[in-house]
NUDOTI-385724 format. One record per residue (C-alpha): residue number from 1; residue in three letters; y, z, x. Coordinates in steps of 0.1 Angstrom, whole numbers, plus 5000, padded with zeros to 4 digits. Example, Ala and Ser with C-alpha at 12.3 -4.5 7.8 and 13.67 -1.06 7.14 Angstrom:
residues 2
- i_aa_v_w_u
- 1_ALA_4955_5078_5123
- 2_SER_4989_5071_5137
This chain:
residues 133
- i_aa_v_w_u
- 1_MET_6172_1931_3968
- 2_SER_6163_1933_3932
- 3_TYR_6145_1900_3933
- 4_ALA_6116_1919_3950
- 5_PHE_6109_1934_3916
- 6_ASN_6091_1908_3895
- 7_ASN_6068_1910_3865
- 8_VAL_6075_1947_3860
- 9_PHE_6070_1965_3827
- 10_GLY_6088_1995_3815
- 11_ILE_6097_2018_3787
- 12_VAL_6129_2028_3770
- 13_VAL_6130_2065_3765
- 14_TYR_6153_2090_3748
- 15_CYS_6155_2128_3753
- 16_GLU_6161_2143_3720
- 17_LYS_6167_2177_3736
- 18_HIS_6197_2165_3756
- 19_GLY_6208_2133_3739
- 20_GLU_6202_2111_3769
- 21_GLY_6183_2078_3773
- 22_ALA_6168_2058_3801
- 23_ILE_6149_2027_3810
- 24_VAL_6119_2036_3832
- 25_LEU_6103_2008_3852
- 26_ASN_6069_2007_3868
- 27_ILE_6077_1994_3902
- 28_ILE_6044_1985_3918
- 29_THR_6041_2005_3950
- 30_LYS_6010_2009_3972
- 31_GLN_6000_2045_3977
- 32_PRO_6000_2056_4014
- 33_SER_5963_2058_4025
- 34_LYS_5964_2094_4038
- 35_MET_5982_2108_4007
- 36_PRO_5962_2126_3980
- 37_TYR_5957_2107_3948
- 38_ASP_5990_2104_3929
- 39_PRO_5990_2088_3894
- 40_LYS_6025_2074_3899
- 41_PHE_6009_2048_3922
- 42_HIS_5982_2038_3896
- 43_ILE_6001_2032_3863
- 44_LYS_5982_2008_3840
- 45_ASN_6001_2009_3808
- 46_HIS_6032_2023_3789
- 47_ASP_6015_2056_3781
- 48_ASP_6006_2062_3818
- 49_LEU_6043_2055_3827
- 50_LEU_6055_2080_3801
- 51_ASP_6030_2106_3814
- 52_CYS_6044_2101_3849
- 53_PHE_6080_2103_3840
- 54_ASN_6078_2128_3811
- 55_ARG_6097_2160_3815
- 56_LYS_6117_2148_3845
- 57_PRO_6152_2163_3841
- 58_ILE_6173_2133_3847
- 59_CYS_6198_2144_3822
- 60_PHE_6205_2175_3844
- 61_PRO_6243_2173_3843
- 62_ILE_6241_2182_3806
- 63_SER_6211_2204_3807
- 64_ASN_6220_2237_3822
- 65_ASN_6222_2224_3858
- 66_GLY_6188_2208_3857
- 67_ASN_6168_2240_3848
- 68_GLU_6156_2227_3814
- 69_LEU_6129_2201_3812
- 70_CYS_6135_2169_3792
- 71_TYR_6112_2158_3764
- 72_TRP_6112_2120_3764
- 73_GLU_6102_2098_3734
- 74_ILE_6095_2061_3737
- 75_HIS_6122_2042_3718
- 76_GLY_6113_2007_3731
- 77_TYR_6099_1986_3760
- 78_ALA_6113_1967_3789
- 79_THR_6104_1939_3813
- 80_LEU_6119_1928_3846
- 81_HIS_6114_1893_3858
- 82_ASN_6136_1872_3882
- 83_ASN_6163_1899_3881
- 84_LYS_6165_1898_3843
- 85_LEU_6159_1932_3827
- 86_ARG_6151_1928_3790
- 87_TYR_6146_1958_3767
- 88_ASN_6145_1967_3731
- 89_CYS_6156_2000_3715
- 90_LEU_6166_2015_3682
- 91_SER_6197_2001_3665
- 92_LYS_6233_2014_3670
- 93_ASN_6231_2030_3636
- 94_LYS_6200_2050_3645
- 95_TYR_6216_2064_3677
- 96_ASP_6247_2072_3656
- 97_ASP_6225_2092_3633
- 98_TYR_6216_2115_3663
- 99_ALA_6253_2124_3665
- 100_ASP_6251_2132_3702
- 101_GLY_6274_2104_3715
- 102_TRP_6246_2083_3730
- 103_LYS_6255_2045_3730
- 104_ILE_6231_2016_3736
- 105_GLU_6252_2003_3764
- 106_PHE_6246_2035_3784
- 107_PHE_6209_2024_3790
- 108_LYS_6221_1999_3816
- 109_ASN_6235_2028_3837
- 110_ASN_6203_2048_3834
- 111_ILE_6175_2027_3850
- 112_TYR_6148_2045_3869
- 113_ASP_6114_2039_3885
- 114_GLN_6083_2060_3879
- 115_PHE_6093_2083_3908
- 116_GLY_6127_2091_3893
- 117_ASN_6148_2069_3916
- 118_ASN_6179_2055_3901
- 119_LEU_6179_2017_3901
- 120_SER_6210_2012_3881
- 121_SER_6230_1998_3910
- 122_TYR_6205_1970_3919
- 123_GLY_6225_1945_3899
- 124_PHE_6199_1935_3872
- 125_ASP_6211_1911_3845
- 126_VAL_6205_1934_3815
- 127_PHE_6198_1921_3780
- 128_ASN_6188_1941_3749
- 129_GLU_6175_1938_3714
- 130_GLU_6180_1964_3687
- 131_TYR_6156_1972_3659
- 132_ASP_6155_1995_3629
- 133_VAL_6125_2017_3622
C-alpha cells in the first residue's frame, strides 16, 4: 500500500510547547470537484505544508486532552520514494537539550500527512540523518 506514495516531500516538525515531534508528508491528493477550495490539496513547498499542518494538536495525549494548540517548528526535511522515507533532524544532543524526553527514534512512530492522518503503520523503511545547528 505504501508504494502508492512516491516522490513525496515532507517536513520534520517539533512542537516546543509539548515536546513532541512528527514527520509530515505532502501526499498528493486530488481535491474533489464540488468541494470549496482547500489549500491542503494545493501544497507547493515546505512552507505551504507547515501552514496546512501548523497548530494541529497531534500531541493531544500530553496537551490537556487536545484543548491546547501546538506550535510546530521545522527541524528538518523528508522525502518518500519507493517506500524509503528519508529525513534529517537536529542531533540527539540538541533534543537532549530540550530536556523533555523526546528521542529521534520517536519520529518513525509519528508520521502524518497534510490532513493529520497517521501514516506510521504503512511500513516505510525509515532512515535519518542528524545535524547540529
